[in-house]
PALUM-54956 format. One line per field, with one value per residue (C-alpha): residue number from 1; z, y, x. Coordinates in nm, 3 decimals. Layout:
<sites>
i: [NUM|...]
w: [Z|...]
v: [Y|...]
u: [X|...]
</sites>
This chain:
<sites>
i: [1|2|3|4|5|6|7|8|9|10|11|12|13|14|15|16|17|18|19|20|21|22|23|24|25|26|27|28|29|30|31|32|33|34|35|36|37|38|39|40|41|42|43|44|45|46|47|48|49|50|51|52|53|54|55|56|57|58|59|60|61|62|63|64|65|66|67|68|69|70|71|72|73|74|75|76|77|78|79|80|81|82|83|84|85|86|87|88|89|90|91|92|93|94|95|96|97|98|99|100|101|102|103|104|105|106|107|108|109|110|111|112|113|114|115|116|117|118|119|120|121|122|123|124|125|126|127|128|129|130|131|132|133|134|135|136|137|138|139|140|141|142|143|144|145|146|147|148|149|150|151|152|153|154|155|156|157|158|159|160|161|162|163|164|165|166|167|168|169|170|171|172|173|174|175|176|177|178|179|180|181|182|183|184|185|186|187|188|189|190|191|192|193|194|195|196|197|198|199|200|201|202|203|204|205|206|207|208|209|210|211|212|213|214|215|216|217|218|219|220|221|222|223|224|225|226|227|228|229|230|231|232|233|234|235|236|237|238|239|240|241|242|243|244|245|246|247|248|249|250|251|252|253|254|255|256|257|258|259|260|261|262|263|264|265|266|267|268|269|270|271|272|273|274|275|276|277|278|279|280|281|282|283|284|285|286|287|288|289|290|291|292|293|294|295|296|297|298|299|300|301|302|303|304|305|306|307|308|309|310|311|312|313|314|315|316|317|318|319|320|321|322|323|324|325|326|327|328|329|330|331|332|333|334|335|336|337|338|339|340|341|342|343|344|345|346|347|348|349|350|351|352|353|354|355|356|357|358|359|360|361|362|363|364|365|366|367|368|369|370|371|372|373|374|375|376|377|378|379|380|381|382|383|384|385|386|387|388|389|390|391|392|393|394|395|396|397|398|399|400|401|402|403|404|405|406|407|408|409|410|411|412|413|414|415|416|417|418|419|420|421|422|423|424|425|426|427|428|429|430|431|432|433|434|435|436|437|438|439|440|441|442|443|444|445|446|447|448|449|450|451|452|453|454|455|456|457|458|459|460|461|462|463|464|465|466|467|468|469|470|471|472|473|474|475|476|477|478|479|480|481|482|483|484|485|486|487|488|489|490|491|492|493|494|495|496|497|498|499|500|501|502|503|504|505|506|507|508|509|510|511|512|513|514|515|516|517|518|519|520|521|522|523|524|525|526|527|528|529|530|531|532|533|534|535|536|537|538|539|540|541|542|543|544|545|546|547|548|549|550|551|552|553|554|555|556|557|558|559|560|561|562|563|564|565|566|567|568|569|570|571|572|573|574|575|576|577|578|579|580|581|582|583|584|585|586|587|588|589|590|591|592|593|594|595|596|597|598|599|600|601|602|603|604|605|606|607|608|609|610|611|612|613|614|615|616|617|618|619|620|621|622|623|624|625|626|627|628|629|630|631|632|633|634|635|636|637|638|639|640|641|642|643|644|645|646|647|648|649|650|651|652|653|654|655|656|657|658|659|660|661|662|663|664|665|666|667|668|669|670|671|672|673|674|675|676|677|678|679|680|681|682|683|684|685|686|687|688|689|690|691|692|693|694|695|696|697|698|699|700|701|702|703|704|705|706|707|708|709|710|711|712|713|714]
w: [-3.327|-3.098|-2.755|-2.696|-2.354|-2.292|-2.243|-2.556|-2.576|-2.895|-2.889|-2.885|-3.188|-3.370|-3.366|-3.734|-3.646|-3.597|-3.972|-4.293|-4.594|-4.837|-5.129|-5.001|-4.909|-5.269|-5.388|-5.158|-5.330|-5.668|-5.539|-5.466|-5.819|-5.949|-5.733|-5.931|-6.234|-6.044|-5.894|-6.095|-5.976|-6.188|-6.547|-6.795|-6.996|-6.670|-6.546|-6.854|-6.769|-6.419|-6.569|-6.784|-6.493|-6.286|-6.561|-6.618|-6.248|-6.239|-6.522|-6.318|-5.998|-6.175|-6.355|-6.036|-5.709|-5.811|-6.008|-5.709|-5.495|-5.754|-5.770|-5.392|-5.399|-5.661|-5.459|-5.152|-4.958|-4.605|-4.475|-4.399|-4.450|-4.149|-4.150|-4.108|-4.450|-4.658|-5.032|-5.111|-4.854|-5.015|-5.369|-5.242|-5.062|-5.373|-5.585|-5.335|-5.314|-5.676|-5.869|-5.753|-5.823|-6.186|-6.234|-6.101|-6.335|-6.643|-6.530|-6.470|-6.823|-6.999|-6.806|-6.698|-6.897|-7.237|-7.228|-7.105|-7.395|-7.624|-7.479|-7.579|-7.929|-7.869|-7.988|-7.944|-8.122|-8.206|-8.561|-8.609|-8.545|-8.816|-9.145|-9.492|-9.592|-9.269|-9.304|-9.652|-9.506|-9.238|-9.509|-9.712|-9.390|-9.294|-9.636|-9.647|-9.291|-9.082|-9.299|-9.399|-9.029|-8.910|-8.866|-8.799|-8.613|-8.638|-8.369|-8.484|-8.458|-8.675|-8.516|-8.142|-7.951|-8.021|-7.767|-7.670|-7.552|-7.227|-7.227|-7.580|-7.697|-7.908|-8.084|-8.066|-8.354|-8.397|-8.772|-8.951|-9.278|-9.493|-9.643|-9.369|-9.098|-8.880|-8.630|-8.535|-8.315|-8.445|-8.277|-8.423|-8.242|-8.225|-8.317|-8.056|-8.336|-8.465|-8.303|-8.076|-8.182|-8.550|-8.610|-8.897|-9.124|-9.072|-9.364|-9.202|-8.841|-8.823|-8.593|-8.608|-8.801|-8.562|-8.638|-8.406|-8.270|-8.277|-8.403|-8.386|-8.359|-8.162|-8.371|-8.251|-8.379|-8.723|-8.727|-8.598|-8.870|-9.133|-9.011|-9.335|-9.507|-9.277|-9.318|-9.676|-9.752|-9.383|-9.177|-8.873|-8.596|-8.313|-8.181|-7.853|-7.763|-7.470|-7.308|-7.145|-6.850|-6.774|-6.497|-6.590|-6.289|-6.376|-6.250|-6.249|-6.131|-6.036|-5.888|-6.224|-6.427|-6.520|-6.741|-6.586|-6.904|-7.106|-6.834|-6.827|-7.200|-7.194|-6.923|-7.112|-7.403|-7.171|-7.005|-7.325|-7.372|-7.097|-6.791|-6.686|-6.744|-6.428|-6.560|-6.848|-6.922|-7.134|-7.234|-7.023|-7.337|-7.435|-7.472|-7.198|-7.455|-7.576|-7.220|-7.094|-7.398|-7.325|-6.962|-7.044|-7.301|-7.074|-6.769|-6.555|-6.329|-6.295|-6.025|-6.291|-6.520|-6.510|-6.695|-6.845|-6.960|-7.242|-7.376|-7.266|-7.207|-7.084|-7.039|-7.410|-7.305|-7.233|-7.604|-7.549|-7.379|-7.737|-7.818|-7.841|-7.531|-7.321|-7.090|-6.982|-6.895|-6.616|-6.685|-6.856|-6.620|-6.713|-6.433|-6.290|-6.274|-5.915|-5.791|-5.722|-6.072|-6.278|-6.382|-6.566|-6.833|-6.988|-6.949|-7.259|-7.334|-7.262|-6.900|-6.800|-6.465|-6.336|-6.180|-5.969|-5.834|-5.737|-5.555|-5.371|-5.226|-5.045|-5.085|-5.335|-5.286|-5.605|-5.603|-5.912|-6.104|-5.953|-6.033|-6.356|-6.378|-6.698|-6.544|-6.241|-6.259|-6.632|-6.631|-6.362|-6.550|-6.890|-6.741|-6.587|-6.927|-7.091|-6.810|-6.874|-6.497|-6.434|-6.412|-6.344|-6.333|-6.157|-6.140|-6.096|-6.348|-6.236|-6.482|-6.753|-7.058|-7.406|-7.532|-7.211|-7.216|-6.916|-7.093|-7.395|-7.145|-7.014|-7.366|-7.434|-7.107|-7.224|-7.561|-7.372|-7.213|-6.869|-6.645|-6.656|-6.467|-6.482|-6.275|-6.474|-6.282|-6.540|-6.300|-6.283|-6.339|-6.688|-6.782|-6.831|-7.213|-7.216|-6.972|-7.176|-7.482|-7.291|-7.142|-7.493|-7.615|-7.312|-7.340|-7.702|-7.611|-7.362|-7.041|-6.762|-6.723|-6.422|-6.395|-6.025|-5.777|-5.852|-5.521|-5.480|-5.684|-5.700|-5.645|-5.517|-5.714|-5.687|-5.902|-5.809|-6.005|-5.935|-6.028|-6.023|-5.861|-5.832|-5.628|-5.477|-5.579|-5.502|-5.525|-5.623|-5.562|-5.642|-5.407|-5.507|-5.436|-5.799|-6.115|-6.368|-6.611|-6.776|-6.856|-6.518|-6.355|-6.503|-6.353|-6.022|-5.712|-5.619|-5.432|-5.498|-5.318|-5.497|-5.271|-5.257|-4.885|-4.830|-4.613|-4.874|-5.149|-4.945|-4.866|-5.235|-5.331|-5.083|-5.211|-5.575|-5.468|-5.309|-5.624|-5.887|-5.701|-5.424|-5.143|-4.854|-4.687|-4.349|-4.225|-4.368|-4.240|-4.327|-4.561|-4.449|-4.694|-4.743|-4.690|-4.467|-4.204|-4.319|-4.120|-3.800|-3.825|-3.899|-3.593|-3.383|-3.504|-3.410|-3.068|-3.004|-3.014|-2.769|-2.533|-2.548|-2.440|-2.159|-2.035|-2.013|-2.342|-2.668|-2.954|-3.316|-3.644|-3.994|-4.251|-4.619|-4.854|-5.122|-4.906|-4.549|-4.532|-4.317|-4.005|-3.783|-3.868|-3.804|-3.465|-3.378|-3.475|-3.256|-2.966|-3.027|-3.033|-2.696|-2.560|-2.660|-2.984|-3.224|-3.571|-3.905|-4.201|-4.549|-4.776|-5.133|-5.186|-4.951|-4.569|-4.363|-4.032|-3.850|-3.725|-3.440|-3.250|-2.864|-2.670|-3.003|-3.252|-3.112|-3.163|-3.530|-3.820|-4.178|-4.480|-4.853|-5.144|-5.493|-5.752|-6.072|-5.981|-5.844|-5.496|-5.503|-5.272|-4.950|-4.653|-4.297|-4.016|-3.650|-3.404|-3.182|-2.888|-3.112|-3.286|-3.597|-3.842|-4.193|-4.440|-4.805|-5.028|-5.242|-4.979|-4.859|-4.537|-4.715|-4.641|-4.994|-4.971|-4.632|-4.694|-5.057|-5.236|-5.247|-5.125|-5.009|-4.773|-4.693|-4.406|-4.502|-4.292|-4.432|-4.204|-4.494|-4.665|-4.343|-4.333|-4.695|-4.634|-4.325|-4.537|-4.792|-4.520|-4.363|-4.702|-4.764|-4.425|-4.454|-4.792|-4.793|-5.166|-5.266|-4.920|-4.768|-4.398|-4.335|-4.086|-3.852|-4.075|-4.370|-4.553|-4.639|-4.608|-4.835|-4.664|-4.746|-4.653|-4.338|-4.373|-4.463|-4.509|-4.839|-5.051|-5.013|-5.279|-5.169|-5.527|-5.647|-5.360|-5.438|-5.800|-5.702|-5.472|-5.766|-5.985|-5.713|-5.721|-6.047|-6.196|-6.569|-6.715|-6.945]
v: [0.324|0.452|0.583|0.899|1.056|1.430|1.481|1.289|1.189|1.182|0.802|0.810|1.046|0.840|0.543|0.451|0.417|0.794|0.856|0.782|0.644|0.916|0.693|0.582|0.942|1.035|0.749|0.876|1.214|1.054|0.864|1.200|1.301|0.980|1.047|1.364|1.130|0.896|1.169|1.212|1.571|1.649|1.753|1.467|1.608|1.721|1.355|1.256|1.530|1.395|1.045|1.180|1.359|1.051|0.867|1.147|1.165|0.802|0.830|1.073|0.865|0.558|0.753|0.910|0.757|0.391|0.418|0.540|0.256|-0.009|0.131|0.108|-0.254|-0.337|-0.161|-0.352|-0.033|-0.130|0.208|0.232|0.525|0.721|0.499|0.190|0.039|-0.094|-0.007|-0.351|-0.312|0.018|-0.131|-0.411|-0.163|0.052|-0.243|-0.358|-0.017|0.094|-0.207|-0.176|0.194|0.136|-0.122|0.112|0.385|0.168|0.020|0.369|0.474|0.166|0.109|0.466|0.742|0.580|0.503|0.856|0.998|0.787|0.935|1.276|1.165|1.105|0.754|0.622|0.291|-0.010|-0.056|-0.381|-0.205|0.058|0.020|-0.034|0.334|0.428|0.145|0.277|0.619|0.472|0.279|0.593|0.775|0.504|0.502|0.880|0.990|0.699|0.445|0.691|0.763|0.397|0.207|-0.161|-0.312|-0.689|-0.902|-1.198|-1.323|-1.031|-0.765|-0.707|-0.643|-0.284|-0.018|0.152|0.507|0.619|0.641|0.493|0.334|0.028|-0.275|-0.611|-0.838|-1.200|-1.282|-1.607|-1.674|-1.876|-2.094|-2.145|-2.130|-1.934|-1.705|-1.372|-1.083|-0.726|-0.401|-0.102|0.231|0.411|0.765|1.030|1.284|1.183|1.234|0.945|0.928|0.945|1.154|1.074|1.361|1.494|1.299|0.973|1.055|0.784|0.486|0.208|0.438|0.737|1.069|1.149|1.467|1.304|0.971|0.830|0.516|0.473|0.515|0.188|-0.009|0.138|0.038|-0.310|-0.371|-0.266|-0.464|-0.658|-0.339|-0.325|-0.697|-0.793|-1.154|-1.246|-1.392|-1.193|-1.445|-1.204|-0.856|-0.664|-0.300|-0.217|0.089|0.132|0.354|0.401|0.553|0.919|1.084|1.276|1.141|1.410|1.371|1.729|1.765|1.677|1.888|2.199|2.324|2.246|2.320|2.068|1.804|1.847|1.814|1.490|1.343|1.440|1.229|0.936|0.980|0.890|0.551|0.486|0.434|0.087|-0.014|0.037|-0.046|-0.236|-0.167|-0.423|-0.539|-0.824|-1.021|-1.056|-1.413|-1.560|-1.622|-1.255|-1.128|-1.339|-1.248|-0.878|-0.927|-1.114|-0.871|-0.571|-0.738|-0.695|-0.920|-0.983|-0.716|-0.450|-0.549|-0.374|-0.541|-0.317|-0.413|-0.162|0.130|0.194|0.543|0.722|1.051|1.102|1.152|1.514|1.579|1.519|1.856|2.005|1.831|2.101|2.009|2.327|2.225|1.927|2.128|2.376|2.722|2.928|3.173|3.486|3.620|3.959|4.245|4.315|4.621|4.827|4.764|4.851|5.187|5.010|4.883|5.233|5.285|5.321|5.254|5.625|5.572|5.232|5.361|5.384|5.037|5.158|5.451|5.211|4.980|5.282|5.341|5.009|4.636|4.447|4.082|3.898|3.559|3.352|3.226|3.427|3.751|3.797|3.696|3.895|4.213|4.189|3.995|4.011|4.376|4.451|4.291|4.435|4.782|4.747|4.636|4.958|5.214|5.428|5.478|5.107|5.019|4.649|4.341|4.024|3.713|3.342|3.101|2.754|2.662|2.894|2.847|2.784|3.128|3.312|3.684|3.728|3.592|3.821|4.117|4.025|4.021|4.355|4.484|4.372|4.533|4.853|4.843|4.752|4.513|4.189|3.876|3.553|3.251|2.954|2.628|2.366|2.089|2.163|1.806|1.743|2.111|2.083|2.100|2.392|2.582|2.520|2.662|2.976|3.010|3.007|3.278|3.497|3.466|3.562|3.871|3.985|3.866|3.754|3.390|3.182|2.820|2.792|2.587|2.255|2.104|2.290|2.351|2.715|2.687|3.037|3.264|3.621|3.931|4.240|4.560|4.841|5.184|5.539|5.783|6.131|6.110|5.772|5.409|5.223|4.853|4.683|4.316|4.034|3.733|3.441|3.096|2.980|2.967|3.253|3.066|3.227|2.892|2.731|3.065|2.987|2.632|2.662|2.865|3.085|3.403|3.681|3.998|4.322|4.559|4.828|4.782|4.863|4.566|4.322|4.495|4.474|4.103|4.022|4.210|3.984|3.676|3.747|3.810|3.470|3.313|3.470|3.527|3.381|3.548|3.325|3.549|3.401|3.656|3.836|4.117|3.973|3.683|3.323|3.163|2.803|2.648|2.932|3.011|2.882|2.553|2.720|3.006|2.779|2.561|2.881|3.009|2.674|2.676|3.031|2.901|2.628|2.893|3.085|2.771|2.696|3.054|2.997|3.153|2.992|2.869|2.847|2.745|2.716|2.580|2.538|2.364|2.108|1.841|1.785|1.528|1.648|1.425|1.698|1.943|1.667|1.597|1.970|1.976|1.666|1.841|2.153|1.955|1.790|2.141|2.238|2.426|2.394|2.313|2.297|2.165|2.214|1.991|1.913|1.613|1.407|1.426|1.192|1.326|1.123|1.354|1.298|1.046|1.057|1.188|1.267|1.470|1.503|1.884|1.845|1.830|1.766|1.837|1.841|2.008|1.864|2.056|2.239|2.429|2.270|2.403|2.532|2.835|2.806|3.006|2.990|3.147|3.189|3.349|3.478|3.567|3.785|3.959|3.748|3.673|3.524|3.415|3.312|3.164|2.886|2.624|2.314|2.150|1.882|1.803|1.894|2.232|2.318|2.171|2.116|2.399|2.778|2.897|3.233|3.291|3.642|3.788|3.975|4.287|4.502|4.470|4.460|4.183|3.984|4.004|3.892|3.594|3.490|3.507|3.272|3.026|3.038|2.974|2.674|2.524|2.550|2.371|2.081|2.007|1.913|1.889|1.562|1.500|1.290|0.998|0.880|0.573|0.790|0.744|1.037|1.088|1.336|1.593|1.622|1.903|1.821|1.793|2.134|2.281|2.443|2.309|2.519|2.487|2.697|2.750|2.835|3.089|3.252|3.272|3.443|3.680|3.786|3.833|4.050|4.286|4.417|4.458|4.460|4.129|4.024]
u: [-4.544|-4.265|-4.337|-4.130|-4.139|-4.183|-3.808|-3.703|-3.345|-3.141|-3.166|-3.546|-3.563|-3.307|-3.546|-3.608|-3.985|-3.988|-3.946|-4.130|-3.943|-3.846|-3.925|-4.260|-4.338|-4.280|-4.504|-4.776|-4.745|-4.787|-5.083|-5.247|-5.173|-5.335|-5.636|-5.706|-5.724|-5.961|-6.179|-6.505|-6.523|-6.218|-6.303|-6.255|-5.961|-5.799|-5.827|-5.625|-5.372|-5.322|-5.287|-5.014|-4.848|-4.851|-4.666|-4.419|-4.344|-4.274|-4.022|-3.814|-3.852|-3.708|-3.443|-3.310|-3.434|-3.471|-3.147|-2.951|-3.090|-3.002|-2.650|-2.623|-2.737|-2.484|-2.212|-2.323|-2.390|-2.508|-2.604|-2.971|-3.204|-3.344|-3.643|-3.425|-3.444|-3.148|-3.136|-3.270|-3.548|-3.648|-3.657|-3.884|-4.110|-4.131|-4.236|-4.496|-4.654|-4.623|-4.741|-5.105|-5.098|-4.978|-5.241|-5.507|-5.388|-5.425|-5.749|-5.892|-5.791|-5.915|-6.240|-6.338|-6.177|-6.171|-6.548|-6.614|-6.424|-6.641|-6.952|-6.821|-6.730|-6.361|-6.260|-5.908|-5.950|-5.735|-5.608|-5.795|-6.128|-6.113|-6.294|-6.150|-6.132|-5.964|-5.709|-5.629|-5.567|-5.341|-5.157|-5.090|-4.991|-4.745|-4.582|-4.551|-4.493|-4.377|-4.186|-3.904|-3.837|-3.811|-3.482|-3.524|-3.232|-3.172|-3.025|-2.819|-2.458|-2.327|-2.556|-2.526|-2.844|-2.949|-2.866|-3.182|-3.199|-3.358|-3.741|-3.751|-4.071|-4.011|-4.151|-3.965|-4.051|-3.970|-3.920|-3.853|-3.674|-3.923|-3.653|-3.397|-3.667|-3.417|-3.593|-3.442|-3.542|-3.543|-3.618|-3.808|-3.811|-4.138|-4.019|-4.088|-4.066|-4.406|-4.745|-4.834|-5.196|-5.263|-5.577|-5.814|-5.918|-6.269|-6.423|-6.310|-6.414|-6.683|-6.678|-6.941|-7.173|-7.140|-6.975|-6.678|-6.543|-6.200|-6.088|-5.741|-5.518|-5.189|-4.882|-4.724|-5.020|-4.985|-4.622|-4.696|-4.948|-4.697|-4.394|-4.388|-4.274|-3.976|-3.887|-3.991|-3.975|-3.978|-4.257|-4.361|-4.428|-4.501|-4.424|-4.452|-4.433|-4.208|-4.045|-3.705|-3.609|-3.242|-3.040|-3.032|-2.866|-2.548|-2.230|-1.961|-1.602|-1.631|-1.288|-1.142|-1.385|-1.185|-1.472|-1.805|-1.995|-1.793|-1.821|-2.206|-2.226|-2.026|-2.245|-2.561|-2.439|-2.379|-2.720|-2.911|-2.750|-2.498|-2.713|-2.812|-3.175|-3.385|-3.733|-3.884|-4.253|-4.414|-4.763|-4.882|-4.977|-4.612|-4.498|-4.273|-3.991|-3.976|-4.005|-3.718|-3.504|-3.553|-3.472|-3.160|-3.026|-3.096|-2.943|-3.246|-3.451|-3.822|-3.840|-3.747|-4.037|-4.377|-4.658|-4.920|-5.268|-5.347|-5.151|-4.795|-4.653|-4.973|-4.791|-4.874|-5.232|-5.134|-5.201|-5.570|-5.599|-5.598|-5.929|-6.203|-6.407|-6.368|-6.651|-6.441|-6.131|-6.055|-6.183|-5.910|-5.742|-5.557|-5.342|-5.440|-5.196|-5.074|-5.266|-4.954|-4.824|-5.140|-5.007|-4.730|-4.968|-4.972|-4.595|-4.387|-4.023|-3.967|-4.070|-3.931|-3.814|-4.173|-4.151|-3.865|-4.063|-4.341|-4.104|-3.961|-4.304|-4.293|-4.224|-4.441|-4.542|-4.646|-4.835|-4.823|-5.015|-5.294|-5.091|-4.910|-4.547|-4.501|-4.648|-4.420|-4.093|-4.048|-4.149|-3.894|-3.613|-3.718|-3.735|-3.385|-3.248|-3.376|-3.336|-3.023|-2.987|-2.938|-2.576|-2.582|-2.810|-2.723|-2.949|-2.953|-3.112|-3.201|-3.474|-3.611|-3.823|-3.699|-3.812|-3.740|-3.826|-3.600|-3.295|-3.370|-3.386|-3.048|-2.906|-3.073|-2.915|-2.564|-2.621|-2.703|-2.358|-2.480|-2.280|-2.481|-2.398|-2.602|-2.528|-2.673|-2.706|-2.591|-2.678|-3.050|-3.169|-3.321|-3.279|-2.899|-2.914|-3.151|-2.928|-2.616|-2.787|-2.881|-2.537|-2.380|-2.622|-2.570|-2.185|-2.199|-2.398|-2.146|-2.311|-2.080|-2.191|-2.098|-2.179|-2.204|-2.009|-1.856|-1.968|-2.302|-2.615|-2.726|-3.101|-3.177|-3.412|-3.271|-3.224|-3.021|-3.055|-2.806|-2.931|-2.775|-3.020|-2.872|-2.559|-2.639|-2.658|-2.978|-3.026|-3.345|-3.414|-3.645|-3.629|-3.860|-3.965|-3.991|-3.794|-3.762|-3.976|-4.281|-4.436|-4.415|-4.526|-4.869|-4.875|-4.686|-4.793|-4.493|-4.418|-4.181|-4.072|-3.982|-3.797|-3.534|-3.455|-3.098|-3.018|-3.158|-2.960|-2.644|-2.706|-2.766|-2.448|-2.256|-2.437|-2.345|-1.986|-1.999|-2.147|-1.928|-1.595|-1.388|-1.581|-1.673|-1.926|-2.031|-2.285|-2.582|-2.796|-3.144|-3.113|-3.098|-2.853|-2.769|-2.523|-2.406|-2.662|-3.000|-3.004|-2.884|-3.130|-3.429|-3.346|-3.305|-3.644|-3.805|-3.632|-3.743|-4.104|-3.999|-3.863|-4.193|-4.373|-4.132|-4.186|-4.555|-4.647|-4.771|-4.571|-4.694|-4.528|-4.676|-4.436|-4.530|-4.281|-4.245|-4.077|-3.980|-3.703|-3.412|-3.380|-3.235|-3.511|-3.768|-3.609|-3.622|-3.993|-4.057|-3.883|-4.092|-4.408|-4.317|-4.265|-4.613|-4.555|-4.853|-4.718|-4.887|-4.695|-4.827|-4.622|-4.687|-4.464|-4.248|-4.292|-4.074|-4.219|-4.485|-4.753|-5.001|-4.792|-4.845|-4.547|-4.363|-4.563|-4.916|-4.900|-4.799|-5.042|-4.945|-5.157|-5.106|-5.276|-5.279|-5.479|-5.483|-5.164|-4.847|-4.797|-4.439|-4.411|-4.216|-4.355|-4.233|-4.440|-4.330|-4.561|-4.274|-4.511|-4.726|-4.428|-4.491|-4.226|-4.275|-4.009|-4.031|-3.765|-3.630|-3.544|-3.732|-3.650|-3.440|-3.079|-2.975|-3.137|-2.986|-2.638|-2.565|-2.742|-2.711|-3.052|-3.189|-3.481|-3.592|-3.798|-4.118|-4.124|-4.400|-4.706|-4.954|-4.763|-4.749|-5.126|-5.148|-4.926|-5.117|-5.434|-5.274|-5.183|-5.529|-5.692|-5.471|-5.535|-5.914|-5.923|-6.166|-6.166|-5.808|-5.656|-5.522|-5.439|-5.134|-5.175|-4.906|-4.845|-4.758|-5.091|-5.311|-5.698|-5.862|-6.071|-6.441|-6.685|-6.875|-7.257|-7.387|-7.045|-6.957|-6.678|-6.359|-6.088|-5.797|-5.668|-6.018|-6.059|-5.726|-5.827|-6.151|-5.963|-5.741|-6.051|-6.219|-5.917|-6.079|-5.735|-5.696|-5.580|-5.298]
</sites>
C-alpha cells in the first residue's frame, strides 16, 4: 500500500496504488449480490431471485464494460486507468476474479438451491428423467407450441454461418447425411418468446412417485430431444446449448446526427446483431470440436469463453418467484402514504388542488419504497394535469415504466390545453426503445418533447409545475434521486422533495430553459447542477470541512451514493482525511477509493448495503461546524455524472427534514445484517451482530418505521 504523508502532494495522490479498479469494484458489488443468493438467511425463492440478478448484472457488464475494454485493446489504446492497468490488464483481472464467482453461482444453484426446491415440492428436472406419460405431454407440447416457432439455420458452403443476436440462447447441432456421410453444423435459436421452463399440468405433477407442487423441464432440453423433427432424414450426432453476448453500447456520430431520435433508432437496430461477440457461454460438456468451431466463427479466443456446469442463463430463475411458496419469499410490503399527504386519499377530481395547499404549508420529503410513490409523486403530477389553475408542467424522463401513469398524466395535461414540456433522454442505456415509444405518443398528444443534448445525457429527476394563484404565479417542484418509474419505485430506495420555495422554482425555470432552449445558464440560487457547478460546489463543501479542522474545529462528511469513481473527488477526500475530517461513505456499487490507509485515508470508512431493495438514493451530509447541510439529488461522484450529464442536487433546508435524513443515515450506518465494510485492498467483509447484539437490518427498520406511522396503505 502507498505511504502518503500528512501534506500529500499531487504526485502522491496520483499513485495508481491509491485507487481501486473500477471494473474490479463493480465485480465486488456483484459478489455482494451473489452472497444474498448464497446466504441461508435469505428466503429460498429470494435466493433464486438474487441468482438471477447476478446473471442479469453480468450481461450488462459484458455488453458495456468488457466490450469497451476489448475495443480499446483492438485499437491499441495505451492509456491506463487510474489504478494503473492497461485495457488488456483489466480484461485479464476481470477473468481471474469472475470465473470463480460464476462457478460458485452455478454450484450453489445445482448443489444447494435445487435440492432445497425439491424438499419443498419444486422439481426442475431433466428431460431424460421424466416418465412415459410426461414425455408424451412434452411431445404434444413441442408439436403444438414450440415446433412452429423454430427456424433451424444450416451452415454449409451455400449457407453462411448464422448471425446470432445479442443475448440469444441457442442449440448448435452436428448432423450427418446418412448416404453421403457429410457432416454439417446447424443452429436452432431457443425462442425467448416462450416460457423457459415448461410446466407440467397438475395431473402430471408427479416425480419418482411423489406429488409435486411444481414440476417442469427446461425448454432447450425439449427442443434438443426433438431435433429429428427439425432435421428429418438426418442423423443427429451431437448438440450443445450456448449463449452469445455482444457489444451493445451505442455508438453515435452525434455531431452528424441531425435528428437524435432517428440516429438512436438506427443504432438500436445495429445493437441486436452488429456488435462483436464479447462472451460465449457454453456447457462444459461440449466437445472440443464444436467449441473450437464456435470460437472460430464468432472471432473470439479462449479468454472469451465461459464454461458452465448445469443450466445456462440463470437469470430466467426470476420466474420461480411466481411459485406459490409465500413462506419462502420476502413478506409483501405495501408502501404507506406519507403522513402529510393522507388527506389526499379522500380527495376527488373536483379538488385536485389540495396537494398544492399541503405543499404550501412546508416542504415534503418522500422516501420510496417505504412511502408510496403513487400517493406522492404520481398524485402531484396527476393533480397538476387536472387543476385548471395550472398553466404549465415541465419534467425530465430518464427511465419510466411501460404503462407509466405519469406519462398518461402529461398527455391529459396537454389535452387540457396546458403547456407541457418533457425532456426524454433517448440515450438512457437499454431503455432507448421504450423512451422512443413514449416520445412518439407524447408528441402526438401535443406535448413539447425535447430529446436532450447531443453531447450530454440528461439524468436529472425534476418536475416543475407553474400555477396561477390569484394575481401571482407560484412554482411547485419535485426534485428526486430516482426515476419517474412506478415499478422501480417499489424496488429502489429513493428520496424526493416536494416544495414551492421560490428559489428552487426559479432555479428549475432556468434549468429547463437550459434543457429546452439555447440558454447557457452558469449560476443557480440553490441547485447544484452538472456540468455547470456541481463538481466545484461539492469540492468546496468538502474543503469547507477541511478548513473547520484546520481552525481547530471538527469536520464531518457522510456521503451516500451508488458509485464513487471520480479521481479528483477521491483525491479531495484523501486530503480531507489527512486534515482530520471524519468521512463515512455509503456506496452501493463501485468504490475506487481505498479506505483506512495510514497517512492517506485513515479517517475514511466505506460501507455498502445490499438487500431486498436496491439502494439508489444519493444523500450528502456536511456538518459545517454544527450548521449542518444535507443535499439530495440524482448525481453520484462519478466523472460522467459530474462532467457529462445534466444532474440536479438540492439542499434540504427544513429543520424537520434535516432530522429525518440524519435518521436515515444513522439507520443505514448501524446495519449489521446486510452491511459490508470495505477493506483497503478493495474486498468487503460482511458485518455480523456482536455477541448479545440484536440483528439490525436498515431496510427492515425503515419498513417498520413506515408501518408505525399508522398511515393508511395503498
